[in-house]
C-alpha positions in Angstrom: 23.0 70.0 -123.0 25.8 68.2 -121.2 27.4 64.9 -122.3 29.2 62.5 -120.1 32.3 61.0 -121.7 33.9 58.1 -119.9 37.7 58.3 -119.2 38.3 55.5 -121.7 36.5 57.4 -124.4 38.0 60.8 -123.7 41.4 60.2 -125.3 39.6 58.9 -128.4 37.6 62.1 -128.6 40.6 64.3 -128.1 42.6 62.3 -130.7 39.7 62.7 -133.2 39.7 66.5 -132.5 43.4 66.7 -133.1 43.2 64.6 -136.2 40.5 67.0 -137.6 42.8 70.0 -137.1 44.3 69.1 -140.5 47.9 69.6 -139.4 50.5 69.2 -142.1 53.4 67.1 -141.0 56.6 68.9 -142.0 59.7 66.8 -141.4 63.4 67.4 -141.7 66.4 65.4 -140.4 66.0 66.6 -136.8 62.3 67.5 -136.3 58.7 66.9 -137.1 56.4 69.9 -137.1 52.6 70.0 -136.9 51.6 73.1 -138.8 48.3 74.3 -140.3 49.8 74.7 -143.8 53.1 73.9 -145.6 53.6 77.6 -146.2 53.1 78.4 -142.5 56.3 79.6 -140.9 55.2 78.5 -137.5 53.8 75.3 -136.0 51.6 74.3 -133.2 53.8 71.3 -132.2 57.5 70.5 -132.8 58.9 67.1 -132.0 62.6 66.5 -131.9 63.3 63.0 -133.3 66.7 62.6 -131.7 65.9 63.2 -128.1 62.1 63.0 -127.9 61.7 66.6 -127.0 58.2 68.0 -127.8 57.3 71.7 -127.8 53.6 72.5 -127.8 52.1 75.9 -128.4 50.3 77.0 -125.2 47.3 78.2 -127.2 46.7 74.6 -128.4 47.0 73.4 -124.8 44.5 75.9 -123.6 42.1 75.1 -126.4 42.1 71.4 -125.4 41.8 72.4 -121.7 38.7 74.5 -122.4 37.0 72.2 -124.8 37.4 69.1 -122.7 37.4 70.7 -119.2 40.9 69.4 -118.4 43.8 70.9 -116.5 46.8 72.1 -118.6 48.8 69.1 -117.4 46.0 66.7 -118.5 45.8 68.4 -121.8 49.6 68.2 -122.3 49.5 64.5 -121.5 46.7 63.9 -124.1 48.5 66.0 -126.8 51.8 64.1 -126.1 50.0 60.8 -126.4 48.5 61.9 -129.7 52.0 63.0 -131.0 53.4 59.6 -130.0 50.6 57.9 -131.9 51.0 60.2 -134.9 54.8 59.8 -135.1 55.3 56.3 -133.7 58.0 57.7 -131.5 58.2 58.2 -127.7 58.3 61.6 -126.1 61.1 62.0 -123.6 59.9 65.4 -122.3 57.9 68.4 -123.4 57.9 72.1 -123.1 54.9 74.4 -123.4 55.7 77.4 -125.6 54.0 80.4 -123.9 52.8 83.1 -126.2 55.3 82.4 -129.0 55.2 80.4 -132.2 57.4 77.4 -132.9 59.3 78.4 -136.1 60.0 75.8 -138.7 63.6 75.6 -139.7 
């Protein structure tokens, strides 16, 4: 069965999906990490508070792309919007981390 989701509702659905990932926010002076547990050495997303730089694990980008039939660019835009919403800070630029983990410092 297929469902049609309007463009205006798509972001809300993606945000709800990301909210339900139960990411732990791990924060230090320079960065905010979105990881699956506090004990996890790697994160799916790292946001640099000083310059607005956001690193996103490509596996998360691909998961969003497949689930919501989006291009990688569209998925990155939605994830970045969610990070901005979650942190209350603007993203200056992003980098997709291909095949590696973002290690928490």
